[in-house]
C-alpha positions in Angstrom: 12.1 -9.6 21.6 9.6 -11.4 19.9 9.5 -10.6 16.0 7.7 -12.5 12.8 9.7 -14.3 10.5 8.7 -15.1 7.1 10.5 -17.7 4.6 10.8 -16.4 1.2 11.9 -18.6 -1.6 14.5 -17.5 -3.3 13.8 -20.4 -6.5 10.6 -19.1 -6.9 11.3 -15.3 -6.5 14.8 -15.4 -9.2 11.8 -16.3 -12.1 9.2 -13.8 -10.7 8.2 -11.3 -13.7 10.3 -7.8 -13.4 9.7 -4.7 -15.6 10.1 -1.6 -13.5 14.3 -1.7 -14.0 13.8 -3.4 -17.4 10.3 -1.9 -18.8 11.1 -3.6 -21.8 9.6 -6.8 -20.5 6.5 -7.7 -21.2 3.7 -7.4 -18.8 1.0 -10.0 -17.3 -1.8 -7.5 -16.6 -1.6 -5.6 -19.8 -2.8 -9.9 -21.0 -5.7 -10.8 -18.9 -6.8 -13.4 -21.0 -3.5 -14.9 -19.5 -4.0 -14.8 -15.9 -4.9 -17.6 -14.3 -6.9 -18.7 -10.8 -8.9 -15.2 -11.6 -11.2 -14.9 -8.2 -13.3 -11.7 -9.1 -12.8 -9.5 -11.8 -14.8 -6.1 -12.0 -14.6 -2.7 -14.6 -10.9 -4.0 -15.3 -10.2 -4.5 -11.9 -8.7 -8.2 -11.6 -8.4 -9.9 -7.8 -6.4 -13.1 -8.7 -4.1 -15.9 -6.9 -0.6 -14.8 -7.1 1.3 -17.4 -9.7 4.4 -16.6 -7.7 3.5 -17.5 -4.6 7.3 -16.7 -3.1 6.2 -16.5 1.0 6.0 -20.4 2.5 3.5 -21.4 4.7 1.2 -17.7 3.3 -0.9 -17.0 0.5 -0.4 -14.5 -2.1 -2.9 -12.4 -3.9 -2.5 -10.3 -6.6 -5.5 -6.7 -7.7 -5.2 -5.4 -10.6 -5.8 -1.7 -10.1 -6.9 -1.1 -13.7 -6.9 -2.5 -17.5 -3.5 -0.9 -18.6 0.4 0.2 -17.3 0.8 3.6 -17.4 -1.7 5.2 -14.9 -1.7 5.0 -11.1 -4.4 6.0 -8.5 -3.8 9.8 -8.7 -5.3 9.1 -12.4 -8.4 7.6 -11.9 -11.9 9.2 -12.1 -13.4 9.4 -8.6 -15.5 6.4 -9.5 -13.3 4.2 -10.3 -11.1 5.1 -7.1 -14.1 4.8 -4.5 -14.8 1.4 -6.7 -11.2 0.2 -6.4 -10.6 0.7 -2.6 -14.3 -1.6 -2.3 -13.2 -4.3 -3.8 -10.1 -4.0 -2.3 -11.5 -3.7 1.3 -13.9 -6.3 0.0 -11.3 -9.6 -0.5 -9.1 -8.6 2.3 -12.2 -8.7 4.4 -13.3 -12.0 3.0 -9.5 -13.7 3.8 -9.5 -12.3 6.9 -13.1 -14.1 7.6 -12.2 -16.8 5.8 -10.6 -18.8 9.1 -7.7 -19.8 7.2 -5.4 -17.3 8.1 -3.5 -15.9 11.7 -2.7 -12.5 9.7 -3.7 -11.1 6.2 -2.2 -8.0 5.1 -3.0 -5.5 2.2 -0.4 -3.3 0.7 0.3 -1.4 -2.5 3.8 -1.0 -3.1 4.7 1.9 -6.9 8.4 2.5 -7.7 11.7 0.6 -8.0 12.2 2.2 -4.1 8.8 0.0 -2.7 9.9 -3.8 -3.5 7.3 -3.8 -6.2 8.7 -5.5 -9.1 6.1 -4.6 -12.1 5.0 -1.1 -13.2 1.2 -2.4 -14.2 -1.0 -0.9 -10.8 -2.1 -3.6 -8.6 -2.3 -3.8 -4.8 -1.2 -7.3 -2.7 -2.8 -9.4 -0.1 -1.5 -12.1 1.5 -2.4 -14.2 4.2 -0.3 -15.5 6.4 -0.9 -18.8 8.4 1.5 -18.7 11.4 2.4 -15.0 12.0 1.4 -12.6 14.9 -0.6 -9.8 13.8 0.3 -8.1 17.1 3.7 -7.3 16.1 2.5 -5.9 12.5 1.5 -2.3 14.3 2.8 0.7 16.3 0.4 2.2 17.9 2.0 5.4 17.9 2.8 5.9 14.3 -0.6 6.9 13.6 -0.3 10.1 15.8 1.0 13.1 14.5 -0.2 16.7 12.7 -3.9 17.0 11.6 -3.9 17.5 8.0 -7.5 17.6 7.5 -10.9 16.3 8.5 -13.9 15.2 6.6 -17.3 13.1 6.6 -14.6 11.2 9.8 -11.7 10.4 7.6 -9.0 11.8 9.4 -5.4 12.6 7.5 -2.7 13.4 9.4 1.7 13.5 9.1 2.7 10.8 11.6 5.3 13.0 14.0 6.7 9.3 15.3 7.1 7.5 11.8 7.7 3.6 11.3 10.9 4.7 8.6 10.9 8.3 8.5 11.1 11.1 6.2 7.1 11.7 5.9 4.4 9.2 6.5 0.7 10.0 5.6 -2.2 8.4 7.9 -5.5 8.1 6.9 -8.0 7.3 9.6 -11.3 6.5 9.2 -14.2 4.1 10.4 -14.2 0.5 9.9 -17.0 0.6 6.9 -15.2 4.3 5.7 -17.2 6.4 2.8 -15.6 7.1 -0.3 -13.4 10.4 1.3 -11.5 7.5 2.6 -10.2 6.8 -1.1 -10.6 10.5 -1.7 -8.0 10.8 0.7 -5.9 7.8 -0.8 -5.9 9.3 -3.8 -5.1 12.8 -3.2 -2.1 11.9 -1.0 -0.5 9.4 -3.3 -0.9 12.3 -6.0 1.0 14.8 -3.9 3.5 12.3 -2.8 4.7 11.8 -6.7 4.4 15.0 -7.6 4.7 17.6 -5.3 6.4 16.2 -2.2 9.9 17.8 -1.3 10.6 16.7 -5.7 8.3 14.8 -7.6 8.4 10.7 -5.8 8.2 7.6 -8.0 8.3 5.7 -5.4 5.7 4.7 -2.3 4.2 2.2 -0.4 0.6 2.1 1.1 -0.4 -0.2 4.2 -3.6 -1.2 5.6 -4.3 -1.9 9.6 -7.0 -2.7 11.4 -6.4 0.0 14.5 -8.5 -0.8 17.1 -12.2 -0.2 15.9 -10.8 1.9 13.1 -9.9 1.3 9.7 -6.0 3.1 8.4 -4.2 3.6 5.8 -0.5 4.5 6.2 0.9 5.5 2.6 4.8 6.6 2.7 7.5 8.0 0.3 9.9 5.4 -0.6 13.7 6.6 -0.6 16.3 4.0 -0.2 16.7 3.2 3.5 18.7 5.3 5.3 21.5 3.1 7.1 20.5 4.7 10.7 17.4 2.8 10.3 18.8 -0.5 9.0 21.3 -0.5 11.5 19.8 1.3 14.7 16.5 1.7 14.2 17.0 5.6 13.9 14.2 7.1 12.0 15.1 10.8 10.1 12.9 13.6 9.8 13.1 16.0 7.6 13.7 19.6 8.7 10.8 21.0 6.1 8.3 18.6 8.1 6.2 21.7 8.9 6.3 22.5 4.9 5.7 19.8 3.6 2.5 19.6 5.9 1.3 22.9 4.7 1.8 22.0 1.4 -0.2 18.8 1.2 -2.9 21.0 3.4 -2.9 22.7 0.5 -4.3 20.4 -1.7 -7.6 20.0 0.2 -8.6 23.7 -0.1 
């Protein structure tokens, strides 16, 4: 079995700022005048090179979503959410089209179980020089129970989850309408406020799915040992109830 391996520089990693667990620590994104290697800024959003490039043979970038801590996607105006998705997708495509990388990934960490370290709302884009993109996607994990569909954008709940315990897929055309951003905003609000219980941690991963664009939204818990040790993916017994509850958010 062939897998992708990336080397993590622990010397750089241990010096990276963190304020999810230690909330008293300062936030560099709240002081944009101190940031370096800014590529573009627009309406409180900043796209810049990551100062702490922990992954070897890769270039890491950060997309600061808003100009203050303590907020997240469910709190944004629709206008800001639309601009944010256009801004992020533009820079993801720009790096993919640069020819510098074998693979470019676009994702968001939120909360202590997501792999994130900063409370300030942000996303990340990483360009890998030698990573096989064909090994990064499980097409079957995008199959699921339909929640809603509008303007050619489909939201479903995965019946073959990549990790487990509830995953939501949003699938649209390659150049998506603003409905794509709307579905992400509503679903993140559902995860953080009404999924089983209020769930502070989640991830969003973006993919190219053939000629489509897909976002996978995952509520995050401590990872199951069944998955870590045996690749057994757990499904909650109230899966249908969760689907019905999310469907009501769009009524």
